[in-house]
N, C-alpha and C positions, 0 to 999 in steps of 0.2 A: 596648205590647205586647212589641216584639219585644227590648225591654230586660229583659225578665223570662222570655221563652223562650229566647231563645239562651244566656244565663249558665247556667239552670237545667238544659237539656239537656246543656250543656259539663260542668256538675259532675257529671253521670252517667258522663260518658265517662272524666274525671279519675279518680272514684273506682272505676270499673272497671279501667283502668290500673294503678292502684297495686295495687290487689288480685292482678290478673294478673302484675305485677311481683313481688311477695312470693310467689305461688303458684310461679314460675318459679326463683325464689332457695330456697324450699325444697325444690323436686325436685332442685335443682343439689345441696344439702348431703345430701340422701338418698341419690343416686346416685355422689357424688364428680364428678361431669363438669363439665366447665365449659362443655360447647356447648350447655347447654340453652337453648332459644328459647321465651320468653314468648307465649301468644296473643295474636294481634292482636284489638284491641277497639274498638267506635265505634257511632255512631248506626247504625240500621236503614235503609237507602235506600227500599226498596218501603213501608216503613210511613210514611216521611216524604211519599210521595204519596198515600198514602190518608187519612192524616190532613190533609192541605191540601186535597185534593177531594172526600173523603168525609165529613170530621167539620169543619173547621174553616170551608171554605167555604160548605158549605149553612147552618151556624148563623148565620154573618155575612150571608148573602143572607136567611135566614128573618127573623132579628131588628133587623140592622143594629147590633146591640151587640157591639163587639170583646171587650170585659171578658168578657160571657158566653162567646163563642166559644173565649176564653182557657181560661177554666174548664171549660167541657167537654173542651178540649182535654188539659189536667190531669187530670182525673178520668177520660177514657179512660185516659190512659198509666198511671196508678195500678190501674185495673181490670188492663190487660195485664199490669203487673208480678206483680199478686197471684195471676192465672190461671197466671204461671210459675214462680211460688213453688211453688205444688202440682204442678205438672209437674216440677219438677227432681228429685224424689227416684226418680223413675223411668229416669234418663239412663243410670246403670251397669246396669240390667238392660235396657235397649233395647241397649247395645252388646254385651252378652252375647247377645242373641236375634238381633238382625238382621244378615244376612250383611255382609261390605265392599261386596259389589258395589250392594247397595242404598245403604248410608250413604255411600260414596265416589263412587258414580255419580251421586248426585244432585247432590251440589256440584261433580262433574267436568261436568254439564251446564251448571250455573248458570256455572262459570268460563268454558269455552270460549266460551259464548254469550251472556251477559252481561257477565262481568268482562273477557274478553278483545275479542270482537268490537264492543261498543258504543264501548269507547274507540277501537278501531281504526280506527272513521268519525272520530272527532275527530282521528287520526294524520294520515288521507288529506285531511282539510279543508286540513291547513298540513304537507305533505308534507316540505319542506325541512326544517322542524324537526322533525317526528314522526318522521320515518323516519331520521335521522341519530341522535336520540336512542335510537330503539330498537335499532338496529345495534350502537350502543356496548354497550348493556346485554347484547345477545344475544352479544357477543364475550365479554364480560367474563365473564359467569356460565354460557355454554354451553362455551366453548372454552378457559376459564380465563386469557384474555388480560389482562395488567395493564395498570391504566390508568395516564396519566401523572402524576407524583409520588406512586404509591400511593394515589391515591383511590378511596374505595369505590364500586363500580360504578352503585348508584342514584344515588349524588349526583354523580357525573361524567356519566352519562347526562342528567341534569336539567338540571345546569352547562351541557353543550354545548348543548342546546336552546334554553336561556334567552338564553346569549349570542348564538347565531344569531336569534332572535327580535328580541332588542332591537337587536342590531348592524344586522341588515337594515332595522328601523324607521327607525334613525338615518342609513343610508346613502341612504336615501327608496326601497327596494326593497320592494314588498309591501303590505300594510296597515299603516297607521301605529299603534304601538302607544301605548295611553294607560293612564295610572296614575291610577284614580279608586277611592281607599280611602275608607272610610267614616270619620267623624270618630272620633280617640281620646277615649273617656271611661269613666269608671269605672263598672260595671254590676257588682255583685256578685249571687250567686244569695242568696234568701233563703226560709227555710221558710215556707209558707202554707197554711192549710187553707179557703182559699178557695174550693178544687174541692168542699167538701160542698154549697155552696150550689147547685151545678149539676148533681147528681145525679138529678132528675128528668129534665132535660133531656138527660141524657147516655144514658138508656137505649136511645132508638131508634137510637143509633149503635154500641153494642156488637156487633151483628150483623157489622158490616163491620170492625170493630178486633179482635175477638177473635180471628179466623182466624191474626191475624199473630204473636200469642202460640204459637200451636201451632205454625206456621213456623219462628219463631227457635229455638225448644225443639228441633226437629227439627234446624235447621241448627247447634245449639251441639252435639248429638249426634255430629253428621256430621264436626264440624270437630274435638271432641275425638278419634275415631276418626283422622283424619287427622293430628293430633301425632301419635298414638302409632303410626302405619304409619311416620311420619319420626322416630322414636326416644325422642319426648318423652310419656310415660305419664303423664297428667293424670287424674284423677276427675271423671267427667261430672257428678257430682254438684257438686261443688265450682265448676265452669265455670259451670252452670247456676244455680246459686243466687247467683253474684256477677251474671249480667245482670238476674236476676230483682230482685233487691234494690237495684240499681243504677238500674233503670227507675222504680221506686217513689220512690226519692230523687231523681231527675230530674223527677217528675211533682210530687212534693210542695215543690218548689223553683221551679216555673215551667215547668219542660219540657214539651213535647208531643209527643216523639218516643221511642220505647223502644231501648233500647242493645242489642247483640247482639254474640259473639264473631263476627270475619270471617274468611271464607275467607282462606288463604293461609298457613297455617302453614309448611309445608316450603318455599313459596317464600321467604320470610322469612329462614329458616335458612340457605338457599342463597345468600342474600346477604350472610350474615353476622350478622345479629342474634341477639342473644342476649336475658339477661334485662332489659338497661336499656333497650331502644330503646320499649317500652311506657310506662317513666315518662318519657321525653324526650316521648314524644307527648301523654301525659295533662298534663304541664305547657305545651305548646306550646298545645294544644286548650283547658286551662281557664284559662290566664293570659290568653291570645288572646282570649278570647271576653269574658272580664271585663274588658278593658282596650281592646278594639275594635282591637288590633294583628294581628288573624288577617286582618281585611279586606285590610290593606296586604300582608302574604304570598301572599294571593291573588290581589291584583293586579299583581304583579310576576311569578308564574310562570304563563307561558302554557300551558293546557291540552294542546296537544299535544307539551310537553316533559315532562308528568307521566303521560300516557295510557300510554307504553309499560311503566312500572312495573307497570300493571294487566294490560297484555298478558303481560308474562312471569309474573304470579301466575297468569293464567288456563292459560297452557300448561303450567305445573308442577303444576297440582293435577288437571289433565286427565289428562296424563302419569301421574299418582299413580293415579288411578282405574283404570286399566288393569295399570299395574304391582305395584300392592301386593294386587291380588285374585287366587283362581285363575284361571290360564287358561282353565278350561272356563266360567269366569263371564263370561269377555268379552262374550256377547251380551246378558246381563242387564245389566252395565253401559250398553253402547250404546243399550239401551231405555230407559235413565232418561233420555235426551236429548231425547227425542220431546216429553214433556210442555213442556219448557223451550224448545224451538224455538216452540213456540204463543205460549209468554209473550213472547218476543223479537220475534215478528210483531206481537201485540197492542201492545206499547209503541211500536212503530216505526208502525205503522198509525195510534194513537192521534194522535200528532203529524202525520200527514197528513191526518187529517180536521179536526183544530183548523187548520191551515194553510190549508186549504180551504174552511172556514167552513160545515161539515157534520159529519154525526154517523152511525154505522152505521144509525141509523132510517131515512135517507134510502136504504139499498140495498134491492134488489128481486129477487124471483126466485131462482134457484141463487145468485147473489152472498149474498145476505142469509142462504140456507142455508148457505152456506160459512163466512160471518163466524161463524153461531152455533156453527157445529162448532168452529172455532177456538176461540170465546169457552168453552166447555165444557171442551175440552182445556186451555187455558191457565191457569183459574181451579184455586187449589188445587193448581200444579204440583209444587211441592216434596213434600208428601204423596203425590200420585200417583206420583211419580217414584221414591218409595221404595217404595211397596205393588207397583209393578209390577217392579220391578228383584229384590225380594224374592221375589214370584213365580214370576218366570223361573227364579232361582236354584234354588228349592224344586222346579220342575219338573225343570231340569238334573239336580239331584241326587236325582230321582225321590222326593221327599217330596211326593205328589199330592195327599195328605189336608192338609196343609198351606197348599198353594196354593189348595186349593179355600176354606180359612177365610180366607186372604187375600182373595180375591174377594169374601168374604160381607162382611169388613169395609170394602172399597171400596163395596160396593152401600149400607150404611147410613151410610158418610159421604157417599155422592153425595145420598142422601134428606134430609140437612139442610143440604146446600151447602159441607161444608167440601172436597169436591173437585168438579169438576164443575158450580158453580154458573154458571146462564143469566143472574145478573143481573152487569150491566158492573162493578158493583163488587166481584165477588166474595164478597158478603155472605151469611151463614147465612138460613136459613128452616124452619119447622117442616114437617114431612112433609105435616101437612093442610093446608098454605097455600102449596104450590108455587107460583113463579111462572110457571111454563109446565109441561108434561107432559113435556120432555126428561130432566128427572132422573130420572123413574120408569120411564121407558123405558132411561138408562144402568142405574139400578140393576137391571133385570129383565135386562138383557145379562148386568150381573156375577154375578147368581143363577143365570144359565144356565151360565155359565164355572164357577162352584163345583161344580154338580150334575154337569156333565162330568169335573171333577177329582175329585169324590168318588166317581164311579161307576168312574174308570179306576182308582183306589187301590185300590178292591174288587178289581177285576179282578186286578189285578197281585197283589194278596196270594192270592187262590185260586190264581194260575198258580205263585207260588212254593212254596205248599204241597203 
């Protein structure tokens, strides 16, 4: 099945990168500028884990049928894409209405805590490779130091780390490097409607998968605003329609993971990337996946040599979250980090539970209550971050009625599990079929916050008159 899943997923990436390259060229011609940077694009990593552990794995365990699991994965991916198509037309409206503190703050939290922190752990596993590559990248991009032979900063950083890794291995220092690529074979993506056969089996898993459609749509709006703050004004509708259409395309050609615009446009711009880098990326991913050559590239490049690029992206986007928003909204930006912290702790603790051969169900007493609080804070963290940042920005601007309305929206979202879901999968549920009383308690608290803000707004209106 991998010979159908991987090429189909890669086709979606190739198509999206081609469209984003065209959008960048169009913007370049319209503005007369030569420094336009295309929006980065690829598969959505959180959805990857959700599909493997929440959809493909359970179907395989329940039926023992890998073909059915693949078809359910395709059907789920197509459903995600169709939902994103419907949501795409509200992107430009959201950019006009939602303050930058909420849009940029939410991706700033993801940037520093997921994109920078987690790769930093890989760097510290092999500091001789990772730290040298990182300092070269930071010297080139933050101090403007020229790399030897005029090499691009990112290329010089990865090259230095890779040479250290393989040179050390050749000399017998540290762990031995082993190149074990997969076999080279041609596997072209091919359209199929086989996923229609699995629609009845797909329905129970949509509550797990569909929230990721909303998350990546919000992320696409955030990333469009991030690009605008860096000087490249794309239409949110175009960005979102591309990710939606390519997700449907991938699902119809065997893919099982949705596509999304990546965080990091300003960082790529700082590294000198322009309109053509997405074309190169798409061709490498598309051709590499179809021929198997991508596995050779992955085998040669050590993780610690690539991780510094992600750390730089995380730093650059986090800085933008504060620098591109009004100074008075700094606290609102900071508040958006809190749900992301919970998500990071959940990711790391999940690995620990797995390594110890246990699960959160084994926790007792206050520890179990603490983990449950962590779970409801981390689930739906992107939407939570946007709503919290938006509400605090409204409070700072004395738009108290708006803040009350946002808390009401948060309460409604909690009642169906869009945020603060107590389920380990982060899945949705009906308000009359809650898995526990926690969502009702959280929703009630949001309702109280809304009432407080509305009362404060009325009091402020009476005083002003």
